C-alpha positions as CSV (number, residue, x, y, z in Angstrom):
1,T,-26.1,11.8,31.3
2,V,-22.4,11.4,32.2
3,D,-21.7,9.8,29.0
4,S,-23.9,12.2,27.0
5,V,-22.0,15.5,28.6
6,T,-18.5,13.7,28.0
7,N,-19.4,12.7,24.3
8,L,-20.6,16.4,23.5
9,R,-17.4,17.9,24.9
10,L,-19.2,20.7,26.5
11,G,-16.7,21.0,29.4
12,R,-18.3,23.1,32.1
13,R,-20.7,25.2,29.7
14,W,-24.0,23.1,30.6
15,T,-26.7,22.9,33.3
16,F,-28.2,19.7,34.5
17,Q,-32.0,19.7,34.5
18,Q,-34.3,17.4,36.5
19,D,-37.7,17.6,37.9
20,N,-38.3,17.2,41.7
21,D,-39.2,13.4,41.6
22,P,-38.0,12.0,45.0
23,K,-35.0,9.8,43.5
24,H,-33.6,13.1,42.2
25,T,-34.1,15.0,45.5
26,S,-32.7,12.3,47.7
27,K,-29.9,13.1,50.0
28,S,-27.6,10.7,48.3
29,T,-28.4,12.2,44.8
30,R,-28.0,15.7,46.1
31,A,-24.5,14.8,47.7
32,W,-23.3,13.2,44.4
33,L,-24.4,15.9,42.3
34,Q,-22.6,18.4,44.9
35,I,-19.4,16.3,44.7
36,K,-19.6,16.4,40.7
37,G,-19.9,20.2,40.9
38,W,-22.5,20.4,38.2
39,N,-24.8,23.4,37.6
40,I,-28.3,22.4,38.6
41,L,-31.5,24.0,37.2
42,E,-33.6,25.0,40.0
43,W,-37.0,23.4,39.4
44,P,-40.3,24.5,41.1
45,S,-42.0,21.8,43.0
46,Q,-45.4,22.1,41.3
47,S,-44.5,22.6,37.7
48,P,-45.7,21.2,34.4
49,D,-43.3,18.5,32.7
50,L,-41.4,21.0,30.8
51,N,-38.3,18.7,30.5
52,P,-38.1,17.4,26.8
53,I,-37.1,14.0,28.1
54,E,-40.5,13.4,29.4
55,N,-41.9,13.2,25.7
56,L,-39.3,10.6,24.8
57,W,-40.1,8.6,27.9
58,W,-43.7,8.8,26.8
59,D,-42.6,7.7,23.3
60,L,-40.5,4.8,24.7
61,K,-43.2,3.5,27.0
62,K,-45.7,3.3,24.1
63,A,-43.2,1.4,21.7
64,V,-42.3,-0.9,24.5
65,A,-46.0,-1.7,25.6
66,V,-47.0,-2.6,21.9
67,R,-44.3,-5.3,21.8
68,K,-45.7,-6.8,25.3
69,P,-42.5,-8.0,27.2
70,K,-43.1,-11.1,29.0
71,N,-40.5,-10.5,31.7
72,V,-37.8,-8.2,32.9
73,T,-35.1,-9.4,30.5
74,E,-37.4,-8.7,27.5
75,L,-38.4,-5.3,29.0
76,E,-34.6,-4.4,29.0
77,A,-33.9,-5.5,25.6
78,F,-37.2,-4.1,24.1
79,A,-36.4,-0.4,25.9
80,H,-33.0,-0.6,24.5
81,D,-34.2,-1.5,20.9
82,E,-36.9,1.2,20.9
83,W,-34.8,3.9,22.4
84,A,-32.3,3.2,19.5
85,K,-35.1,3.9,16.9
86,I,-36.2,7.2,18.1
87,P,-35.1,9.6,15.2
88,V,-32.6,12.3,15.9
89,D,-35.3,14.7,14.2
90,R,-37.5,13.9,17.0
91,C,-35.0,15.1,19.5
92,K,-34.1,18.1,17.6
93,T,-38.0,19.0,17.3
94,L,-38.4,18.7,21.1
95,V,-35.4,20.8,22.0
96,S,-36.3,23.5,19.3
97,S,-39.6,23.8,20.6
98,Y,-38.5,24.1,24.2
99,A,-38.7,28.0,24.3
100,S,-42.3,28.0,23.0
101,H,-43.1,25.7,25.7
102,L,-41.7,27.9,28.4
103,K,-43.1,31.1,27.0
104,A,-46.7,29.3,26.9
105,V,-46.2,28.3,30.7
106,I,-45.2,31.9,31.4
107,T,-48.2,33.4,29.6
108,V,-50.8,31.3,31.7
109,K,-48.7,31.9,34.8
110,G,-48.1,28.2,35.3
111,C,-51.3,26.8,34.4
112,C,-52.1,24.1,31.8
113,T,-50.9,24.5,28.2
114,K,-51.6,22.9,24.9
115,Y,-48.4,21.1,25.4
């Protein structure tokens, strides 16, 4: 994340998004984020997975599982290989459909959607 923000040269014009996974809400993580002074998007505790990265994690898990890593070293290598293969267009599609996902969730008042 830090490298991505730096590479995109956004300055302070961005907001950090994460879900409420315990590792994201731990005291140490919250303290680190506060020190960084980043804008954090508030995230409801009981929310659908709206973060586009969740789709990429699913893609990555499927691709790595097909390769059947035999140990942690292979797992890491396969994950790096498969991550590099994710097309930029896949990312663009996920980001461009984000507004539709949000509207769908709002329409059903937070219940399940087709996404």
